[in-house]
C-alpha positions in Angstrom: 29.5 3.5 -34.7 29.1 3.7 -30.9 25.3 4.3 -31.3 25.0 1.3 -33.6 26.7 -1.0 -31.1 24.4 0.3 -28.3 21.3 -0.1 -30.4 22.3 -3.7 -31.3 23.1 -4.5 -27.7 19.7 -3.1 -26.6 17.8 -5.2 -29.1 19.6 -8.3 -27.9 18.6 -7.6 -24.3 15.0 -6.9 -25.3 14.9 -10.1 -27.3 16.3 -12.2 -24.4 13.9 -10.6 -21.9 10.9 -11.2 -24.1 11.8 -14.9 -24.4 11.5 -15.2 -20.6 8.5 -16.8 -19.0 7.3 -16.9 -15.4 5.8 -19.7 -13.4 4.4 -18.1 -10.2 3.2 -19.3 -6.8 4.3 -22.9 -7.3 5.6 -25.6 -5.1 8.7 -27.6 -6.0 7.7 -31.3 -6.0 11.0 -32.7 -7.2 14.6 -31.6 -7.5 17.9 -33.3 -8.2 21.4 -32.9 -9.5 23.0 -35.1 -12.1 26.6 -35.2 -13.3 26.8 -35.6 -17.0 30.6 -36.0 -17.4 31.5 -32.4 -18.1 29.0 -30.5 -15.9 26.4 -30.9 -13.3 22.7 -30.3 -14.1 20.1 -29.2 -11.6 16.6 -30.5 -12.5 13.5 -29.0 -11.0 9.8 -30.1 -11.2 6.9 -28.0 -10.0 3.2 -28.5 -9.4 0.4 -26.9 -11.3 -0.2 -26.2 -15.0 2.7 -26.8 -17.3 0.9 -26.3 -20.6 2.8 -23.1 -21.4 6.2 -24.8 -21.2 8.3 -24.9 -24.4 7.7 -27.9 -26.7 11.4 -28.9 -26.3 10.7 -29.6 -22.6 9.2 -33.0 -23.1 9.9 -34.1 -19.5 8.0 -31.0 -18.2 10.9 -30.0 -15.9 13.4 -27.2 -15.7 17.2 -27.4 -15.8 20.3 -25.3 -15.3 23.9 -26.4 -15.6 27.0 -25.8 -13.5 28.6 -23.6 -16.2 26.0 -21.0 -15.3 27.4 -18.4 -12.9 24.5 -18.6 -10.4 24.3 -22.5 -10.4 25.3 -23.0 -6.8 22.9 -20.3 -5.6 20.1 -21.9 -7.6 20.8 -25.3 -6.1 20.7 -23.8 -2.6 17.4 -22.0 -3.2 15.7 -24.9 -4.9 16.7 -27.4 -2.3 15.6 -25.0 0.5 12.3 -24.5 -1.1 11.8 -28.2 -1.6 12.9 -29.2 1.9 10.7 -26.6 3.5 7.7 -27.3 1.3 7.5 -23.6 0.3 4.3 -22.9 -1.6 5.3 -19.5 -3.0 8.0 -20.3 -5.5 8.4 -18.2 -8.6 10.6 -19.4 -11.5 11.8 -17.3 -14.4 12.7 -19.5 -17.4 13.9 -19.1 -20.9 12.0 -20.7 -23.8 15.0 -22.8 -24.8 16.3 -26.2 -23.7 20.0 -25.6 -23.9 21.1 -26.8 -20.4 19.5 -30.3 -21.0 17.8 -31.2 -24.2 14.4 -32.1 -22.8 14.1 -29.6 -19.9 13.4 -25.9 -20.2 16.2 -23.5 -19.2 15.9 -22.1 -15.7 17.1 -18.5 -15.3 16.1 -17.5 -11.8 14.1 -18.5 -8.8 12.6 -16.7 -5.7 10.8 -18.0 -2.7 8.4 -16.3 -0.4 6.3 -13.2 -0.9 9.1 -10.9 -2.1 8.4 -9.1 -5.5 10.9 -9.5 -8.3 
């Protein structure tokens, strides 16, 4: 039974990782936080090609909500990158639009020349 649970958990992790996409070496051209009544939403817009974004992301922006454990850190990094004009921003995103219906889900961000 323990082996079955481990196998199922491993498959779930593999599926969630395979659903992730990267947008590398970008500049944040817009960022903002919106309060929707029950949670805050961070929206992020980047420069460059957005053709690989999920079809649900009709606004061609990314979002993460305040129910996500790393929300405050994400806001801090996004605003720092935007304010400094950092040109080496990497986003890792999910292929879903669960945080906000028309924006692709943001999972992680890094700035600078550091590898993931």
